[in-house]
C-alpha positions in Angstrom: 3.1 -60.1 0.8 1.9 -63.6 -0.2 5.3 -64.6 -1.7 7.3 -63.1 1.2 5.2 -65.3 3.5 6.1 -68.3 1.3 9.8 -67.5 1.8 9.2 -67.1 5.5 7.5 -70.5 5.8 10.2 -72.3 3.8 12.9 -70.8 6.1 10.9 -71.8 9.2 10.6 -75.4 7.8 14.4 -75.4 7.4 14.7 -74.7 11.1 15.7 -71.0 10.8 14.1 -68.1 12.6 13.3 -65.5 10.0 11.9 -62.1 10.8 9.8 -60.1 8.4 10.4 -56.3 8.6 9.6 -53.7 6.0 8.8 -56.1 3.2 12.1 -57.9 3.7 13.2 -61.0 5.7 16.1 -61.0 8.0 17.6 -64.4 8.9 20.7 -65.7 10.6 22.4 -68.6 8.7 25.7 -70.1 9.7 26.5 -67.0 11.8 25.7 -64.7 8.9 23.0 -62.0 8.9 21.2 -62.2 5.6 18.5 -60.1 4.1 16.0 -61.5 1.6 13.9 -59.4 -0.7 11.1 -60.6 -2.9 9.8 -58.1 -5.5 6.0 -58.7 -5.7 5.3 -56.5 -8.7 1.8 -57.0 -10.1 3.1 -56.4 -13.6 5.5 -59.3 -13.0 2.8 -61.8 -12.0 2.2 -62.7 -15.6 5.9 -62.7 -16.5 7.4 -65.8 -18.0 10.3 -65.5 -15.6 8.1 -65.4 -12.5 9.0 -63.4 -9.3 12.3 -61.8 -8.6 14.1 -62.4 -5.3 17.6 -61.8 -3.9 19.5 -62.9 -0.8 21.9 -60.3 0.4 25.0 -60.8 2.6 25.5 -57.1 3.6 28.7 -55.5 4.8 30.8 -58.7 5.4 34.0 -56.8 4.7 34.9 -53.4 6.0 37.3 -51.4 3.7 40.2 -49.4 4.9 41.2 -46.3 2.8 44.3 -47.7 1.1 42.8 -51.0 -0.1 39.9 -49.7 -2.3 41.6 -50.5 -5.6 42.4 -54.1 -4.7 38.9 -54.6 -3.2 37.3 -53.3 -6.4 39.5 -55.7 -8.5 38.4 -58.6 -6.3 34.7 -57.6 -6.6 35.2 -57.4 -10.4 36.8 -60.9 -10.4 33.9 -62.3 -8.4 31.3 -60.8 -10.8 33.2 -62.4 -13.7 33.9 -65.8 -12.3 31.0 -66.6 -9.9 27.6 -67.3 -11.3 24.4 -65.6 -9.9 26.4 -63.7 -7.3 26.9 -60.0 -7.5 29.7 -58.6 -5.3 30.0 -54.8 -4.9 31.4 -52.0 -2.7 29.0 -49.7 -1.1 28.7 -46.2 -2.6 30.4 -44.7 0.5 33.4 -47.1 0.0 33.0 -48.5 3.5 32.1 -52.2 3.0 31.5 -55.1 0.6 28.1 -56.8 0.1 27.2 -59.8 -2.1 23.8 -60.7 -3.5 22.5 -63.9 -4.9 19.6 -63.1 -7.3 17.1 -65.4 -8.9 13.6 -65.7 -10.4 11.0 -68.3 -9.3 7.6 -69.4 -10.6 6.5 -71.8 -7.9 7.3 -73.0 -4.4 9.6 -75.8 -5.5 11.7 -73.4 -7.6 11.8 -71.0 -4.7 13.0 -73.7 -2.2 15.7 -74.9 -4.6 16.9 -71.4 -5.4 17.0 -70.5 -1.7 19.0 -73.6 -0.9 21.5 -72.8 -3.7 21.6 -69.1 -2.6 22.5 -70.1 1.0 25.2 -72.5 -0.3 26.8 -69.8 -2.5 26.5 -67.1 0.2 28.1 -69.4 2.7 31.2 -69.5 0.5 31.5 -66.0 -0.8 33.2 -64.4 2.2 35.9 -67.1 2.3 36.4 -66.8 -1.5 36.5 -63.0 -1.2 39.1 -63.0 1.7 41.3 -65.6 -0.2 41.2 -63.6 -3.4 41.9 -60.3 -1.7 44.9 -61.8 0.1 46.3 -63.0 -3.2 45.7 -59.6 -4.7 47.5 -57.9 -1.8 50.5 -60.3 -2.0 50.8 -59.6 -5.8 50.6 -55.9 -5.1 53.5 -56.1 -2.6 55.6 -58.1 -5.0 55.0 -55.5 -7.8 55.8 -52.6 -5.4 59.0 -54.3 -4.3 60.0 -54.9 -7.9 59.2 -51.3 -8.9 61.2 -50.1 -5.9 64.2 -52.3 -6.9 64.0 -51.1 -10.5 63.8 -47.5 -9.3 66.9 -47.9 -7.1 68.8 -49.6 -9.9 68.0 -46.8 -12.3 69.1 -44.2 -9.7 72.5 -45.9 -9.3 73.2 -46.1 -13.0 73.7 -42.9 -15.0 
């Protein structure tokens, strides 16, 4: 609980109003509801990497049934191209969540990583929507082309 309190204090010092609940921190940042987890594992205390933490931006995109393939492709692209951010579809295929993950050894590293996490999280939704729109436009063009090709082949025997 010591490290989660450290996160809490850093967020308070940044002018935010975090709430600790069930070993996690909930905080609003730029109109986004974020969840911060700090894994305080005693076996990790002596680890060279330090303590693991993640900042989640849960459920920022709700999927409709027909768009699952495109959304999965955009999540895959995000995981390939964006550093330290994992973007994934919930197991029930209802929404998209992104997570910024990092390790820290001291308060300075924690504060720097939290600042970077908030910066990256503040951009992920816009990036995701832009890439999904591109993917959907490309899918329309391909479908139209396939439809033209099919009608051309039906007219020629």
